[in-house]
C-alpha positions, 0 to 999 in steps of 0.5 A: 342723574348727574353727567359729571364723574364724582371724585371717588370715580376719578380716584378709581380711574387713577388707580386702574391699570392702563391696560384695563380700559374696557373694565374701567369704563364698565366699572364706572358705568356700573357705579353710576347705574348702581347709585341710580338703579331706580332709573334702570330697574323697572317693574315686572308689570307691563308698561300700560299698568304703570301709574302716571301722575294723574292716576289718582285722579281717575275714576276707578274702573269697573274691575277695580271697584268690584275686584274682590267679587270678581276674583271670588267668583273666579275662585268659586268657578275653579273650585266647582270645576275641580269638584265636578272633574274629580267626582264625575267620571263622565267629565274625564278628558285626555287633558286630565286623565287622572286627578293629580294634574287637575288638583294641582292646577286648580288649587294653584290658581285658588291659592294664587287668588287668595294671595291677592288678599292674604299677606305673604307674611302669613305663610312665609314667616312660619315657614321661614322660621321652621326652615331656619331653625331646622335646616339653615342655621344648623347647616351653615354653622358648619365650616365651608369644607364640611358643607362642601363634602356633604353636598358632594355626598348628596349629589353622588348618592343621587346619581348612583342611586338613580343609576343603580337603584331602579330595577332593570327593564327589558333591553337594559343592563347595569353596564349601560347605566355605568357608561352613562355615569362615566360620561357624566364624570368625564365631561364635568372633569373636562369642563373643570380642566379647561375652566377659565378660573379653576380656583374660583369655581363656585362648587355649591352652584355646580353641585346644586345645578346637577342635583336639580337636574337629577331630581327633576328627571326622577320626579317627572319620570319615576313618580306618578305625580310628576309624570302626570303633571308633565304629561298633562302639560305636554298633552295640553301643549300639543292640543293648543298648538294643534288649533292652528291646523283647522285655521290653516284650512281657511286657506287650504283644503283638508287634503292639503292639510292632511299631507303634513307639509312643513310650510303649512302645518309647522309654520302656521302653528309657529305664527299662532304661538308667537301671537299668543305669547305676545298677548300674554306678555302684554297682559303681564302673564309672561313677566310674572311666570319668568320672574317666579322661575328666576327667583327660584334659581336666584335663591337656590343657585346663588346667581345674579338676578340677570342671569336667573331671568335669562336662564328661566326665560330661554325655554319660553321666549328664545335665545335672543328675546330672553336677553332683551328682558334684562337689556338695561344691564346687558352692557354692564354684565360681567364675562361670566354673566355673558357666558351664562346668558349665551349658554342658556340660549344654546341649551334650550329650545324656544316656545316659538319652535316647540310647535314645529318639533311637535308637528315633525312628530317629536313627543311634546313630553320630550321637549318640555322635560328636556327644556326644564332640566336644561335650566339648572344644567346650563347654569352649573356647566357655565359656572364650572367653565367660566366662574364669576370673578367679579361683582355683578350689578344685579347681585341680590335682586331679580328684575325683568325689563318692561316693554314689548317683546317686539320693536315698535310702539306699545300696543293699545290693548291685548287684541293689538298685541295679539295682532303685532305678535302675529306679524312678528310670528310671520317674520320668524316663520319666514326666517325659519323657512329661509334659514332651513332652505339655505342651510340645506342647500349649503349642506348639499353643496358641501356634500357634493364637493366632498363626495367629488374629492373623496372619490379621488381617494376611493371614498365614495360616500364622504359627506358632512354627516359621515365626518361628524358622525365619527366626531360625535361617536364618543358622545353617542356612546356615553349617552347610552345609545345601543351599540348597533345604532351608535353611528346612526345617532351620532351622524344625526347629532353631527348634522344638528351641530353643523346645520341646525336642529330643524334639519336634524329632526327632519333627518331623524323623522325621515330615517325613523320612518324608513328604518325605525330606530329602537325606542331607546335610540330614538328617545336619546336622539330626540333629547340630544337634538333639543337645543339651539347649539349649532353654528347658525345659532352662534351667529344669532347669539353674537348678533343679538347680544352685540346689538344690546351691548355694543361695548362688549362686542369683543368679549361676546365674540370670544366667549360665544364658541365656549358657550355653544359647546357648554350649551350642547353638553348641558342638554346632551348630559340629560342622558349622561346622568341616567338614560334609563330614567326616560323609559317611562315615556318610551318603554323598551 
């Protein structure tokens, strides 16, 4: 790459207004990076899989020589397992209580193995030809306005159909459903009214995001196949994370483990999960999974490759680590991309804390479905609040940065990657422990001060929970919380915003044990707390992105509060759309 700036770049600099130095510098950097994108765009395979100049001279490994036979053997074993688990009743297990999950996952892996030997064009060409003939060409032959009207009609039909097309259940009223739909429109209109560039809103992206969120909810919670698949994932996740509890008995006795202490039961699962994810990252599983998710949202929602990767990765690896997957491009992101990057982080939870919430008693099905549904919602809301007005450098391609999730030298093998992940998990667990302890202490200190001040005015229970309970009261109302429990839920939502989700979930479980919520209120509160949108995470997001893109520090700080609010609304809006859908997991 030449260090000199070419003549076209000089010409662009001369034509750039003097008051846009930051945009000019970023445009020049993006131009040079675009001309040399091969230096920046890296493979989705881990670093140890990349070829070096002497790769061709090496003797093929055992796996390379017998790869077809090994993969064929694995496929036969999977097929045999599927036949056995389907036919023999004695093989039934809580991981696959019916035939749907085991069938889906078994044949998914079989087709995945077959794809190693069958060209993708064998399947993509016929499907692409059929799609283009039946759907794509007829639809895009219409004018943009007609397509937009059809899109709005489809979205409205989905929303009203899901709200009023299902029969009433015990404790449910059509008035409650109408309130939820009303809440959806109120907040979407609010984002449009305060949009940074109202005339540049990409309405197809917004409509597609809201449509996908609704479709995912109905598929998961109103169809047997969707419910079985996600219930299987939730059950498997709970059992997998629970393997850390027997390991903790090596250090503590069974009586101590049975007490369910946060310090032991929750943090041990976090350490184990992060170590496992680091090993999967080294093998290449995480990159592959993230890229497939990103490709889907890249194709369907017309976002840049970097935005798609970050949005798809946030539920798996967290709000800071997801941005690291596209670290060569963070410094070149447009303001709309930065806003979406932060919104995605605020709107979901990380896999590393999934274990913590499950161990607190929150159903795994709630956490998993909320995170998946928040991906399209965060994209839609972010693009409504801060539309794209520039040209992203990763428009038209999906790239995932190679390397390790943790800093330091690359591991030599999977075992070392697991060990490094365990060390990193210990650091994360320590950060969680100290963060929860100090935040709780700060909240109690402020509450003590407010109580002392309030007594001077005759208010004997003036606390942060009381103040934010009234602020979030309209949110709880529009989410469909039963009238008798509105203030209880709004107080917990306010506590989550001012402190963090750990503190709020602890309060939810503690209060539910002392004075049980109704099923509906507890479910709505569980979904409403499932995200990183709080003041503490605001500092984390600013710190991580500022470290990755020092030249964009001012833009990051300016956009962060807006992204936090958008992230909060994106997962709270799960119940703005159709709260009655979620009774599948929690019958009223």
